[in-house]
N, CA, C and O atoms as a DFTB+ gen file, in Angstrom:
796 C
 N C O
     1  1       0.845      -1.195       0.000
     2  2       0.000       0.000       0.000
     3  2       0.879       1.243       0.000
     4  3       1.805       1.363       0.802
     5  1       0.573       2.174      -0.919
     6  2       1.386       3.390      -1.029
     7  2       0.981       4.392       0.030
     8  3      -0.199       4.544       0.346
     9  1       1.973       5.073       0.573
    10  2       1.683       6.133       1.540
    11  2       1.271       7.396       0.791
    12  3       1.752       7.680      -0.306
    13  1       0.370       8.139       1.414
    14  2      -0.061       9.405       0.801
    15  2       1.104      10.379       0.776
    16  3       1.908      10.435       1.707
    17  1       1.177      11.124      -0.275
    18  2       2.212      12.149      -0.405
    19  2       1.780      13.376       0.380
    20  3       0.796      14.016       0.007
    21  1       2.495      13.737       1.478
    22  2       2.068      14.885       2.291
    23  2       1.990      16.167       1.484
    24  3       1.176      17.039       1.786
    25  1       2.824      16.294       0.462
    26  2       2.815      17.519      -0.345
    27  2       1.522      17.649      -1.136
    28  3       1.147      18.753      -1.531
    29  1       0.824      16.513      -1.377
    30  2      -0.401      16.541      -2.169
    31  2      -1.623      16.886      -1.324
    32  3      -2.695      17.149      -1.869
    33  1      -1.474      16.889      -0.007
    34  2      -2.600      17.196       0.875
    35  2      -2.797      18.711       0.918
    36  3      -1.873      19.445       1.269
    37  1      -4.003      19.186       0.560
    38  2      -4.212      20.639       0.569
    39  2      -4.111      21.210       1.982
    40  3      -4.492      20.562       2.957
    41  1      -3.600      22.415       2.073
    42  2      -3.467      23.112       3.354
    43  2      -4.782      23.834       3.624
    44  3      -4.952      24.988       3.230
    45  1      -5.705      23.161       4.292
    46  2      -7.031      23.721       4.517
    47  2      -6.967      24.840       5.544
    48  3      -6.169      24.808       6.482
    49  1      -7.796      25.791       5.349
    50  2      -7.867      26.891       6.302
    51  2      -7.513      28.219       5.653
    52  3      -7.285      28.316       4.447
    53  1      -7.478      29.231       6.500
    54  2      -7.322      30.605       6.034
    55  2      -6.204      31.302       6.789
    56  3      -5.811      30.904       7.886
    57  1      -5.709      32.356       6.159
    58  2      -4.675      33.171       6.787
    59  2      -5.126      34.628       6.725
    60  3      -5.489      35.132       5.662
    61  1      -5.098      35.295       7.871
    62  2      -5.400      36.719       7.947
    63  2      -4.097      37.437       8.244
    64  3      -3.595      37.400       9.367
    65  1      -3.557      38.090       7.226
    66  2      -2.292      38.810       7.372
    67  2      -2.591      40.244       7.776
    68  3      -3.401      40.921       7.143
    69  1      -1.939      40.700       8.826
    70  2      -2.203      42.024       9.393
    71  2      -0.892      42.777       9.491
    72  3       0.106      42.250       9.984
    73  1      -0.902      44.028       9.013
    74  2       0.323      44.823       9.099
    75  2      -0.005      46.275       9.394
    76  3      -1.037      46.787       8.961
    77  1       0.885      46.945      10.140
    78  2       0.686      48.380      10.392
    79  2       0.913      49.165       9.109
    80  3       1.720      48.778       8.264
    81  1       0.188      50.275       8.975
    82  2       0.306      51.130       7.796
    83  2       0.619      52.554       8.230
    84  3       0.056      53.054       9.204
    85  1       1.518      53.200       7.506
    86  2       1.750      54.634       7.676
    87  2       1.111      55.313       6.481
    88  3       1.606      55.203       5.359
    89  1       0.015      56.013       6.719
    90  2      -0.761      56.608       5.635
    91  2      -0.341      58.031       5.314
    92  3      -0.953      58.684       4.468
    93  1       0.718      58.526       5.993
    94  2       1.200      59.886       5.749
    95  2       0.336      60.922       6.445
    96  3      -0.761      60.621       6.917
    97  1       0.839      62.133       6.504
    98  2       0.129      63.266       7.113
    99  2      -0.376      62.941       8.514
   100  3      -1.457      63.381       8.905
   101  1       0.410      62.166       9.276
   102  2       0.056      61.869      10.650
   103  2      -1.022      60.826      10.820
   104  3      -1.486      60.601      11.938
   105  1      -1.433      60.186       9.745
   106  2      -2.484      59.170       9.826
   107  2      -1.869      57.778       9.777
   108  3      -0.957      57.503       8.997
   109  1      -2.390      56.924      10.620
   110  2      -1.914      55.543      10.650
   111  2      -3.080      54.602      10.397
   112  3      -4.243      55.005      10.388
   113  1      -2.741      53.355      10.194
   114  2      -3.785      52.380       9.943
   115  2      -3.265      50.972      10.121
   116  3      -2.115      50.746      10.497
   117  1      -4.152      50.031       9.836
   118  2      -3.829      48.615       9.907
   119  2      -4.411      47.971       8.654
   120  3      -5.596      48.119       8.358
   121  1      -3.562      47.258       7.927
   122  2      -4.011      46.577       6.717
   123  2      -4.259      45.102       6.982
   124  3      -3.497      44.460       7.706
   125  1      -5.324      44.562       6.397
   126  2      -5.695      43.157       6.542
   127  2      -5.777      42.541       5.147
   128  3      -6.254      43.179       4.209
   129  1      -5.317      41.314       5.017
   130  2      -5.548      40.532       3.806
   131  2      -5.977      39.137       4.233
   132  3      -5.263      38.465       4.977
   133  1      -7.139      38.702       3.766
   134  2      -7.691      37.396       4.104
   135  2      -7.566      36.486       2.896
   136  3      -8.186      36.729       1.860
   137  1      -6.757      35.431       3.031
   138  2      -6.490      34.538       1.905
   139  2      -6.647      33.080       2.318
   140  3      -6.578      32.737       3.498
   141  1      -6.859      32.229       1.313
   142  2      -6.837      30.790       1.537
   143  2      -5.387      30.355       1.642
   144  3      -4.547      30.776       0.846
   145  1      -5.093      29.511       2.624
   146  2      -3.703      29.086       2.806
   147  2      -3.181      28.306       1.605
   148  3      -2.029      28.483       1.209
   149  1      -4.011      27.446       1.022
   150  2      -3.529      26.557      -0.034
   151  2      -3.311      27.277      -1.362
   152  3      -2.398      26.923      -2.108
   153  1      -4.128      28.278      -1.668
   154  2      -4.062      28.925      -2.989
   155  2      -3.569      30.370      -2.942
   156  3      -3.175      30.927      -3.966
   157  1      -3.591      30.970      -1.761
   158  2      -3.290      32.395      -1.573
   159  2      -4.291      33.299      -2.305
   160  3      -4.005      34.467      -2.570
   161  1      -5.456      32.749      -2.627
   162  2      -6.530      33.526      -3.248
   163  2      -7.376      34.174      -2.161
   164  3      -7.453      33.650      -1.049
   165  1      -8.021      35.317      -2.462
   166  2      -8.900      35.938      -1.460
   167  2     -10.015      34.983      -1.047
   168  3     -10.545      34.237      -1.870
   169  1     -10.364      35.016       0.234
   170  2     -11.466      34.201       0.734
   171  2     -12.769      34.908       0.383
   172  3     -12.925      36.106       0.621
   173  1     -13.706      34.144      -0.190
   174  2     -15.020      34.689      -0.552
   175  2     -16.095      33.753      -0.039
   176  3     -15.808      32.631       0.378
   177  1     -17.328      34.216      -0.071
   178  2     -18.448      33.366       0.313
   179  2     -18.791      33.458       1.790
   180  3     -18.379      34.393       2.478
   181  1     -19.563      32.462       2.280
   182  2     -20.058      32.516       3.659
   183  2     -18.955      32.593       4.710
   184  3     -19.094      33.322       5.692
   185  1     -17.856      31.849       4.521
   186  2     -16.782      31.901       5.516
   187  2     -16.180      33.298       5.598
   188  3     -15.892      33.793       6.688
   189  1     -15.991      33.930       4.448
   190  2     -15.450      35.295       4.436
   191  2     -16.386      36.241       5.171
   192  3     -15.934      37.074       5.957
   193  1     -17.691      36.121       4.925
   194  2     -18.662      36.971       5.616
   195  2     -18.583      36.805       7.124
   196  3     -18.648      37.782       7.869
   197  1     -18.441      35.560       7.572
   198  2     -18.343      35.291       9.009
   199  2     -17.051      35.868       9.593
   200  3     -17.060      36.458      10.673
   201  1     -15.945      35.693       8.870
   202  2     -14.651      36.175       9.375
   203  2     -14.629      37.698       9.425
   204  3     -14.220      38.275      10.432
   205  1     -15.065      38.358       8.353
   206  2     -15.046      39.825       8.341
   207  2     -16.018      40.394       9.378
   208  3     -15.687      41.367      10.056
   209  1     -17.206      39.807       9.510
   210  2     -18.169      40.293      10.500
   211  2     -17.639      40.155      11.913
   212  3     -17.744      41.081      12.718
   213  1     -17.065      38.991      12.214
   214  2     -16.495      38.778      13.551
   215  2     -15.309      39.706      13.795
   216  3     -15.115      40.187      14.911
   217  1     -14.516      39.959      12.754
   218  2     -13.344      40.822      12.906
   219  2     -13.752      42.252      13.222
   220  3     -13.217      42.857      14.152
   221  1     -14.695      42.801      12.460
   222  2     -15.125      44.176      12.715
   223  2     -15.766      44.301      14.099
   224  3     -15.528      45.279      14.808
   225  1     -16.572      43.320      14.480
   226  2     -17.196      43.351      15.814
   227  2     -16.145      43.317      16.915
   228  3     -16.250      44.037      17.908
   229  1     -15.120      42.469      16.729
   230  2     -14.068      42.350      17.747
   231  2     -13.239      43.623      17.835
   232  3     -12.866      44.048      18.928
   233  1     -12.953      44.227      16.699
   234  2     -12.163      45.462      16.701
   235  2     -12.923      46.573      17.417
   236  3     -12.325      47.361      18.151
   237  1     -14.225      46.641      17.209
   238  2     -15.038      47.669      17.881
   239  2     -15.074      47.449      19.388
   240  3     -15.214      48.411      20.144
   241  1     -14.952      46.207      19.838
   242  2     -14.856      45.868      21.268
   243  2     -15.931      46.539      22.113
   244  3     -15.636      47.150      23.140
   245  1     -17.177      46.418      21.673
   246  2     -18.283      46.958      22.458
   247  2     -18.684      48.377      22.111
   248  3     -19.759      48.825      22.510
   249  1     -17.849      49.093      21.378
   250  2     -18.223      50.439      20.911
   251  2     -19.285      50.297      19.816
   252  3     -19.275      49.307      19.084
   253  1     -20.190      51.254      19.691
   254  2     -21.131      51.196      18.566
   255  2     -20.372      51.323      17.251
   256  3     -19.401      52.075      17.158
   257  1     -20.814      50.591      16.244
   258  2     -20.176      50.711      14.933
   259  2     -21.225      50.483      13.853
   260  3     -22.322      49.994      14.124
   261  1     -20.874      50.842      12.634
   262  2     -21.840      50.781      11.545
   263  2     -21.128      50.546      10.219
   264  3     -19.930      50.791      10.078
   265  1     -21.903      50.062       9.252
   266  2     -21.440      49.944       7.875
   267  2     -21.997      51.126       7.093
   268  3     -23.159      51.498       7.261
   269  1     -21.164      51.717       6.239
   270  2     -21.563      52.851       5.399
   271  2     -21.582      52.413       3.940
   272  3     -20.555      52.013       3.392
   273  1     -22.750      52.491       3.315
   274  2     -22.882      52.154       1.896
   275  2     -23.122      53.429       1.107
   276  3     -23.908      54.283       1.518
   277  1     -22.449      53.556      -0.019
   278  2     -22.582      54.770      -0.833
   279  2     -22.640      54.439      -2.319
   280  3     -22.599      55.343      -3.154
   281  1     -22.735      53.167      -2.657
   282  2     -22.907      52.732      -4.045
   283  2     -24.009      51.675      -4.059
   284  3     -24.137      50.886      -3.123
   285  1     -24.793      51.666      -5.118
   286  2     -25.868      50.678      -5.262
   287  2     -26.765      50.647      -4.024
   288  3     -27.193      49.582      -3.582
   289  1     -27.038      51.815      -3.480
   290  2     -27.776      51.832      -2.207
   291  2     -29.215      51.375      -2.369
   292  3     -29.834      50.968      -1.386
   293  1     -29.777      51.428      -3.590
   294  2     -31.132      50.906      -3.773
   295  2     -31.166      49.415      -3.475
   296  3     -32.115      48.919      -2.867
   297  1     -30.123      48.695      -3.904
   298  2     -30.056      47.260      -3.630
   299  2     -29.840      46.986      -2.144
   300  3     -30.410      46.051      -1.582
   301  1     -29.013      47.810      -1.522
   302  2     -28.783      47.648      -0.077
   303  2     -30.085      47.913       0.678
   304  3     -30.454      47.156       1.576
   305  1     -30.775      48.985       0.310
   306  2     -32.041      49.332       0.968
   307  2     -33.057      48.201       0.806
   308  3     -33.732      47.827       1.765
   309  1     -33.162      47.660      -0.407
   310  2     -34.109      46.575      -0.665
   311  2     -33.746      45.334       0.156
   312  3     -34.618      44.699       0.750
   313  1     -32.463      44.995       0.184
   314  2     -32.002      43.829       0.951
   315  2     -32.354      44.003       2.427
   316  3     -32.908      43.099       3.053
   317  1     -32.031      45.157       2.968
   318  2     -32.293      45.405       4.393
   319  2     -33.788      45.415       4.696
   320  3     -34.214      44.879       5.719
   321  1     -34.579      46.013       3.827
   322  2     -36.023      46.074       4.035
   323  2     -36.620      44.675       4.049
   324  3     -37.430      44.357       4.919
   325  1     -36.228      43.830       3.088
   326  2     -36.776      42.473       3.003
   327  2     -36.390      41.619       4.208
   328  3     -37.107      40.680       4.555
   329  1     -35.271      41.934       4.843
   330  2     -34.802      41.130       5.971
   331  2     -34.990      41.820       7.317
   332  3     -34.472      41.360       8.334
   333  1     -35.725      42.913       7.320
   334  2     -36.005      43.672       8.554
   335  2     -34.723      44.086       9.263
   336  3     -34.630      44.023      10.489
   337  1     -33.727      44.514       8.472
   338  2     -32.470      45.022       9.021
   339  2     -32.581      46.536       9.131
   340  3     -32.911      47.219       8.161
   341  1     -32.303      47.045      10.313
   342  2     -32.379      48.480      10.557
   343  2     -31.339      49.219       9.711
   344  3     -30.193      48.781       9.609
   345  1     -31.742      50.338       9.105
   346  2     -30.815      51.186       8.369
   347  2     -31.313      52.614       8.417
   348  3     -32.459      52.885       8.779
   349  1     -30.421      53.525       8.042
   350  2     -30.770      54.945       8.022
   351  2     -30.288      55.545       6.708
   352  3     -29.126      55.391       6.331
   353  1     -31.198      56.235       6.013
   354  2     -30.795      56.979       4.822
   355  2     -30.051      58.206       5.320
   356  3     -30.654      59.130       5.865
   357  1     -28.726      58.210       5.129
   358  2     -27.893      59.233       5.744
   359  2     -27.775      60.488       4.900
   360  3     -27.662      61.588       5.441
   361  1     -27.799      60.343       3.602
   362  2     -27.691      61.465       2.676
   363  2     -28.253      60.975       1.347
   364  3     -28.729      59.844       1.240
   365  1     -28.193      61.832       0.342
   366  2     -28.782      61.469      -0.943
   367  2     -28.267      60.131      -1.459
   368  3     -29.037      59.339      -2.002
   369  1     -26.987      59.875      -1.296
   370  2     -26.394      58.645      -1.810
   371  2     -25.612      57.910      -0.734
   372  3     -24.552      57.355      -1.023
   373  1     -26.097      57.890       0.478
   374  2     -25.421      57.159       1.555
   375  2     -26.451      56.513       2.468
   376  3     -27.487      57.097       2.788
   377  1     -26.137      55.298       2.874
   378  2     -27.025      54.543       3.742
   379  2     -26.187      53.927       4.857
   380  3     -25.150      53.322       4.587
   381  1     -26.623      54.072       6.097
   382  2     -25.879      53.587       7.262
   383  2     -26.638      52.420       7.887
   384  3     -27.834      52.524       8.162
   385  1     -25.937      51.312       8.109
   386  2     -26.519      50.138       8.756
   387  2     -25.833      49.970      10.109
   388  3     -24.665      49.583      10.154
   389  1     -26.533      50.253      11.222
   390  2     -25.933      50.027      12.544
   391  2     -25.674      48.538      12.734
   392  3     -26.582      47.724      12.571
   393  1     -24.455      48.184      13.072
   394  2     -24.086      46.770      13.141
   395  2     -24.443      46.081      14.456
   396  3     -24.918      44.947      14.402
   397  1     -24.248      46.682      15.638
   398  2     -24.475      45.925      16.868
   399  2     -25.845      45.280      17.016
   400  3     -25.919      44.215      17.629
   401  1     -26.948      45.847      16.498
   402  2     -28.212      45.124      16.664
   403  2     -28.285      43.833      15.846
   404  3     -29.115      42.971      16.133
   405  1     -27.428      43.689      14.832
   406  2     -27.502      42.522      13.952
   407  2     -26.953      41.270      14.630
   408  3     -25.926      41.310      15.307
   409  1     -27.652      40.168      14.435
   410  2     -27.124      38.882      14.865
   411  2     -25.913      38.554      13.999
   412  3     -25.862      38.986      12.848
   413  1     -24.930      37.798      14.514
   414  2     -23.734      37.484      13.729
   415  2     -24.037      36.879      12.357
   416  3     -23.368      37.212      11.378
   417  1     -25.035      35.996      12.273
   418  2     -25.364      35.377      10.978
   419  2     -25.919      36.402      10.001
   420  3     -25.610      36.356       8.810
   421  1     -26.741      37.334      10.497
   422  2     -27.308      38.371       9.629
   423  2     -26.210      39.325       9.151
   424  3     -26.215      39.751       7.997
   425  1     -25.275      39.656      10.037
   426  2     -24.156      40.517       9.661
   427  2     -23.291      39.826       8.619
   428  3     -22.912      40.446       7.626
   429  1     -22.972      38.555       8.825
   430  2     -22.154      37.805       7.867
   431  2     -22.836      37.740       6.507
   432  3     -22.180      37.904       5.479
   433  1     -24.153      37.500       6.490
   434  2     -24.891      37.417       5.228
   435  2     -24.911      38.758       4.505
   436  3     -24.778      38.802       3.282
   437  1     -25.075      39.851       5.245
   438  2     -25.059      41.191       4.646
   439  2     -23.694      41.475       4.021
   440  3     -23.614      41.958       2.891
   441  1     -22.628      41.177       4.750
   442  2     -21.276      41.396       4.226
   443  2     -21.034      40.528       2.997
   444  3     -20.483      41.001       2.003
   445  1     -21.443      39.262       3.057
   446  2     -21.253      38.378       1.905
   447  2     -22.018      38.898       0.692
   448  3     -21.488      38.907      -0.419
   449  1     -23.252      39.327       0.896
   450  2     -24.095      39.784      -0.224
   451  2     -23.481      40.978      -0.946
   452  3     -23.578      41.078      -2.169
   453  1     -22.847      41.889      -0.198
   454  2     -22.327      43.111      -0.819
   455  2     -20.802      43.151      -0.869
   456  3     -20.208      44.220      -1.008
   457  1     -20.173      41.986      -0.756
   458  2     -18.706      41.918      -0.759
   459  2     -18.098      42.418      -2.069
   460  3     -16.954      42.872      -2.080
   461  1     -18.832      42.343      -3.154
   462  2     -18.300      42.800      -4.443
   463  2     -18.257      44.319      -4.545
   464  3     -17.634      44.864      -5.456
   465  1     -18.917      45.006      -3.611
   466  2     -18.919      46.477      -3.592
   467  2     -17.893      46.955      -2.573
   468  3     -17.667      46.305      -1.553
   469  1     -17.276      48.095      -2.857
   470  2     -16.459      48.737      -1.828
   471  2     -17.394      49.569      -0.956
   472  3     -18.174      50.374      -1.465
   473  1     -17.314      49.373       0.347
   474  2     -18.115      50.164       1.271
   475  2     -17.260      50.471       2.489
   476  3     -16.106      50.048       2.570
   477  1     -17.819      51.199       3.424
   478  2     -17.042      51.623       4.582
   479  2     -17.614      51.100       5.879
   480  3     -18.716      50.555       5.924
   481  1     -16.836      51.281       6.933
   482  2     -17.286      50.961       8.286
   483  2     -16.632      51.969       9.216
   484  3     -15.568      52.509       8.915
   485  1     -17.270      52.216      10.336
   486  2     -16.660      53.091      11.353
   487  2     -17.166      52.695      12.718
   488  3     -18.272      52.174      12.865
   489  1     -16.331      52.953      13.728
   490  2     -16.686      52.598      15.089
   491  2     -16.394      53.731      16.050
   492  3     -15.472      54.520      15.840
   493  1     -17.197      53.806      17.119
   494  2     -17.011      54.842      18.128
   495  2     -17.490      56.191      17.631
   496  3     -18.458      56.282      16.875
   497  1     -16.808      57.230      18.059
   498  2     -17.161      58.588      17.622
   499  2     -18.580      58.959      17.995
   500  3     -19.029      58.704      19.112
   501  1     -19.287      59.566      17.048
   502  2     -20.645      60.043      17.302
   503  2     -21.696      58.945      17.223
   504  3     -22.858      59.176      17.557
   505  1     -21.303      57.757      16.786
   506  2     -22.278      56.680      16.640
   507  2     -22.895      56.321      17.993
   508  3     -22.205      56.370      19.011
   509  1     -24.165      55.966      18.023
   510  2     -25.061      55.703      16.907
   511  2     -25.734      56.945      16.316
   512  3     -26.516      56.824      15.372
   513  1     -25.448      58.131      16.850
   514  2     -26.035      59.352      16.286
   515  2     -25.463      59.605      14.894
   516  3     -24.409      59.078      14.537
   517  1     -26.166      60.411      14.123
   518  2     -25.685      60.706      12.781
   519  2     -24.527      61.700      12.818
   520  3     -24.379      62.476      13.762
   521  1     -23.723      61.653      11.781
   522  2     -22.637      62.604      11.565
   523  2     -22.915      63.204      10.189
   524  3     -22.393      62.738       9.176
   525  1     -23.745      64.242      10.173
   526  2     -24.263      64.778       8.915
   527  2     -23.153      65.215       7.961
   528  3     -23.253      64.991       6.754
   529  1     -22.100      65.833       8.487
   530  2     -21.021      66.305       7.623
   531  2     -20.316      65.131       6.950
   532  3     -20.127      65.134       5.733
   533  1     -19.927      64.132       7.732
   534  2     -19.254      62.970       7.163
   535  2     -20.173      62.222       6.208
   536  3     -19.759      61.862       5.106
   537  1     -21.406      61.986       6.616
   538  2     -22.315      61.192       5.799
   539  2     -22.666      61.887       4.492
   540  3     -22.874      61.228       3.473
   541  1     -22.732      63.207       4.516
   542  2     -22.936      63.947       3.278
   543  2     -21.748      63.814       2.338
   544  3     -21.916      63.711       1.122
   545  1     -20.546      63.817       2.906
   546  2     -19.343      63.667       2.082
   547  2     -19.212      62.239       1.571
   548  3     -18.753      62.031       0.448
   549  1     -19.608      61.245       2.374
   550  2     -19.624      59.861       1.891
   551  2     -20.490      59.746       0.649
   552  3     -20.157      59.024      -0.291
   553  1     -21.610      60.468       0.655
   554  2     -22.543      60.428      -0.458
   555  2     -21.892      60.866      -1.763
   556  3     -22.218      60.347      -2.831
   557  1     -20.978      61.816      -1.676
   558  2     -20.352      62.348      -2.897
   559  2     -18.947      61.826      -3.150
   560  3     -18.509      61.768      -4.299
   561  1     -18.227      61.442      -2.088
   562  2     -16.808      61.093      -2.245
   563  2     -16.457      59.672      -1.822
   564  3     -15.297      59.275      -1.931
   565  1     -17.420      58.898      -1.346
   566  2     -17.112      57.539      -0.904
   567  2     -16.161      57.541       0.280
   568  3     -16.192      58.449       1.111
   569  1     -15.311      56.516       0.354
   570  2     -14.447      56.355       1.521
   571  2     -13.401      57.456       1.658
   572  3     -12.781      57.568       2.715
   573  1     -13.185      58.264       0.637
   574  2     -12.273      59.406       0.779
   575  2     -12.759      60.352       1.878
   576  3     -11.974      61.120       2.432
   577  1     -14.049      60.293       2.188
   578  2     -14.620      61.149       3.239
   579  2     -14.005      60.868       4.600
   580  3     -14.014      61.745       5.464
   581  1     -13.473      59.671       4.817
   582  2     -12.913      59.326       6.121
   583  2     -11.602      60.051       6.418
   584  3     -11.213      60.164       7.580
   585  1     -10.920      60.541       5.391
   586  2      -9.579      61.117       5.577
   587  2      -9.539      62.198       6.650
   588  3      -8.589      62.251       7.430
   589  1     -10.532      63.044       6.706
   590  2     -10.500      64.155       7.647
   591  2     -11.088      63.884       9.012
   592  3     -11.099      64.773       9.862
   593  1     -11.587      62.655       9.248
   594  2     -12.293      62.394      10.511
   595  2     -11.709      61.233      11.306
   596  3     -12.317      60.787      12.279
   597  1     -10.553      60.742      10.914
   598  2      -9.989      59.562      11.573
   599  2      -9.884      59.756      13.085
   600  3     -10.199      58.841      13.845
   601  1      -9.446      60.931      13.528
   602  2      -9.257      61.149      14.960
   603  2     -10.565      61.237      15.730
   604  3     -10.568      61.122      16.955
   605  1     -11.680      61.440      15.029
   606  2     -12.975      61.544      15.705
   607  2     -13.594      60.178      15.989
   608  3     -14.579      60.090      16.721
   609  1     -13.029      59.112      15.421
   610  2     -13.585      57.764      15.566
   611  2     -12.528      56.806      16.096
   612  3     -11.329      57.052      15.960
   613  1     -12.979      55.717      16.698
   614  2     -12.071      54.642      17.071
   615  2     -11.397      54.103      15.815
   616  3     -10.190      53.865      15.792
   617  1     -12.197      53.918      14.782
   618  2     -11.661      53.528      13.481
   619  2     -12.641      53.910      12.392
   620  3     -13.842      54.031      12.633
   621  1     -12.122      54.096      11.201
   622  2     -12.882      54.109       9.963
   623  2     -12.244      53.014       9.117
   624  3     -11.069      52.697       9.306
   625  1     -12.984      52.441       8.205
   626  2     -12.428      51.319       7.451
   627  2     -12.916      51.322       6.018
   628  3     -14.046      51.712       5.723
   629  1     -12.039      50.880       5.137
   630  2     -12.364      50.677       3.733
   631  2     -12.479      49.166       3.535
   632  3     -11.515      48.429       3.743
   633  1     -13.660      48.716       3.132
   634  2     -13.937      47.286       2.971
   635  2     -13.901      46.920       1.493
   636  3     -14.793      47.298       0.733
   637  1     -12.885      46.195       1.091
   638  2     -12.741      45.684      -0.276
   639  2     -12.681      44.162      -0.171
   640  3     -11.665      43.544      -0.488
   641  1     -13.784      43.571       0.279
   642  2     -13.786      42.166       0.640
   643  2     -13.724      41.242      -0.575
   644  3     -13.258      40.109      -0.457
   645  1     -14.180      41.695      -1.725
   646  2     -14.071      40.879      -2.946
   647  2     -12.613      40.520      -3.221
   648  3     -12.312      39.423      -3.692
   649  1     -11.718      41.450      -2.923
   650  2     -10.284      41.228      -3.143
   651  2      -9.551      40.811      -1.877
   652  3      -8.326      40.689      -1.878
   653  1     -10.303      40.591      -0.784
   654  2      -9.712      40.082       0.438
   655  2      -9.053      41.121       1.316
   656  3      -8.208      40.779       2.143
   657  1      -9.424      42.404       1.156
   658  2      -8.743      43.460       1.896
   659  2      -9.684      44.249       2.812
   660  3     -10.850      44.489       2.500
   661  1      -9.122      44.636       3.946
   662  2      -9.741      45.602       4.844
   663  2      -8.636      46.564       5.245
   664  3      -7.564      46.139       5.676
   665  1      -8.893      47.857       5.105
   666  2      -7.927      48.865       5.537
   667  2      -8.554      49.659       6.664
   668  3      -9.525      50.391       6.472
   669  1      -7.978      49.498       7.843
   670  2      -8.470      50.178       9.028
   671  2      -7.727      51.499       9.175
   672  3      -6.499      51.511       9.257
   673  1      -8.446      52.595       9.208
   674  2      -7.859      53.920       9.383
   675  2      -8.040      54.294      10.847
   676  3      -9.162      54.526      11.298
   677  1      -6.954      54.354      11.581
   678  2      -7.074      54.618      13.022
   679  2      -5.756      55.118      13.582
   680  3      -4.691      54.601      13.245
   681  1      -5.832      56.112      14.426
   682  2      -4.665      56.560      15.191
   683  2      -4.736      56.053      16.628
   684  3      -3.859      56.352      17.439
   685  1      -5.786      55.282      16.942
   686  2      -6.003      54.838      18.320
   687  2      -5.764      53.344      18.535
   688  3      -5.667      52.897      19.678
   689  1      -5.668      52.576      17.468
   690  2      -5.462      51.132      17.592
   691  2      -4.195      50.727      16.859
   692  3      -4.035      51.023      15.675
   693  1      -3.301      50.054      17.556
   694  2      -2.097      49.517      16.911
   695  2      -2.427      48.151      16.308
   696  3      -3.449      47.549      16.639
   697  1      -1.564      47.672      15.429
   698  2      -1.779      46.339      14.862
   699  2      -1.735      45.282      15.975
   700  3      -2.473      44.299      15.918
   701  1      -0.875      45.479      16.989
   702  2      -0.805      44.523      18.104
   703  2      -2.120      44.482      18.873
   704  3      -2.576      43.403      19.252
   705  1      -2.739      45.642      19.109
   706  2      -4.006      45.690      19.822
   707  2      -5.119      45.061      18.980
   708  3      -5.985      44.364      19.508
   709  1      -5.090      45.311      17.680
   710  2      -6.086      44.704      16.795
   711  2      -5.985      43.185      16.860
   712  3      -7.003      42.503      16.975
   713  1      -4.770      42.648      16.788
   714  2      -4.572      41.198      16.851
   715  2      -5.070      40.651      18.189
   716  3      -5.712      39.602      18.235
   717  1      -4.771      41.365      19.276
   718  2      -5.224      40.926      20.598
   719  2      -6.748      40.817      20.636
   720  3      -7.288      39.882      21.226
   721  1      -7.438      41.759      20.014
   722  2      -8.900      41.734      19.992
   723  2      -9.433      40.636      19.072
   724  3     -10.477      40.045      19.349
   725  1      -8.728      40.366      17.992
   726  2      -9.209      39.402      17.000
   727  2      -9.075      37.952      17.440
   728  3      -9.957      37.139      17.164
   729  1      -7.981      37.619      18.121
   730  2      -7.676      36.212      18.384
   731  2      -8.836      35.434      19.013
   732  3      -9.217      34.397      18.469
   733  1      -9.415      35.883      20.131
   734  2     -10.506      35.085      20.711
   735  2     -11.749      35.045      19.828
   736  3     -12.446      34.031      19.789
   737  1     -12.033      36.138      19.117
   738  2     -13.239      36.186      18.284
   739  2     -13.142      35.218      17.109
   740  3     -14.113      34.531      16.792
   741  1     -11.978      35.158      16.460
   742  2     -11.833      34.273      15.312
   743  2     -11.718      32.819      15.748
   744  3     -12.130      31.919      15.016
   745  1     -11.172      32.585      16.913
   746  2     -11.078      31.214      17.431
   747  2     -12.474      30.621      17.633
   748  3     -12.680      29.429      17.403
   749  1     -13.429      31.445      18.061
   750  2     -14.798      30.977      18.292
   751  2     -15.481      30.511      17.007
   752  3     -16.424      29.721      17.062
   753  1     -15.019      30.988      15.856
   754  2     -15.656      30.635      14.589
   755  2     -15.363      29.206      14.157
   756  3     -16.094      28.649      13.339
   757  1     -14.312      28.606      14.691
   758  2     -13.905      27.246      14.313
   759  2     -13.710      27.124      12.798
   760  3     -14.150      26.151      12.186
   761  1     -13.051      28.114      12.203
   762  2     -12.799      28.099      10.759
   763  2     -11.321      27.950      10.427
   764  3     -10.942      28.078       9.262
   765  1     -10.487      27.685      11.408
   766  2      -9.061      27.471      11.164
   767  2      -8.434      28.697      10.488
   768  3      -7.894      28.607       9.386
   769  1      -8.517      29.831      11.168
   770  2      -7.951      31.082      10.667
   771  2      -6.669      31.389      11.434
   772  3      -6.698      31.570      12.651
   773  1      -5.549      31.447      10.725
   774  2      -4.279      31.856      11.326
   775  2      -4.130      33.361      11.176
   776  3      -4.306      33.898      10.082
   777  1      -3.809      34.041      12.264
   778  2      -3.522      35.474      12.206
   779  2      -2.007      35.632      12.135
   780  3      -1.280      35.160      13.009
   781  1      -1.546      36.297      11.088
   782  2      -0.115      36.468      10.861
   783  2       0.191      37.943      10.847
   784  3      -0.435      38.699      10.104
   785  1       1.147      38.368      11.659
   786  2       1.515      39.787      11.711
   787  2       2.618      40.086      10.706
   788  3       3.674      39.455      10.724
   789  1       2.366      41.054       9.828
   790  2       3.370      41.498       8.864
   791  2       4.207      42.586       9.471
   792  3       3.975      43.013      10.602
   793  1       5.188      43.037       8.709
   794  2       6.093      44.085       9.202
   795  2       5.592      45.451       8.791
   796  3       6.219      46.461       9.113
């Protein structure tokens, strides 16, 4: 009987690579890349939705946080309405979905459904109250609106989940603190996610 070739066994599971970012002009951030270990391709589908939802919730660490949509908002509005998900029309072309009221499965499904779109997230700051100035700028400028308000929030984030990326804009959270918050949350998912710190 031939022994199985260990090299032929796929490396099941995921890798979340996290690295500190210097965004210039006194702004810092944390970059995330979520990939399959065996292929190094971005993780997509239900597992990605669960991982990203759990990650954002863990990073917020009990602070109120929300998702900001500014493209295809008619589809987002319809999706939320059909599923009784609370949302707020923030400006002509911006819609805010408060995340903490959502059950983890509903949050994961929402993220999975709109993963092909770039959208934003933010935690702390004025939430859950509206931030009319920021939300109006989101309506016209998308995630570029976060550039001037990073210090007012625990974090702002650019979600490019189709390509496996999350860029956290924050001067208050280091990559080490983010990893500390993520480890127990991702372990609970039982999805075999390795967190790897980049330089």
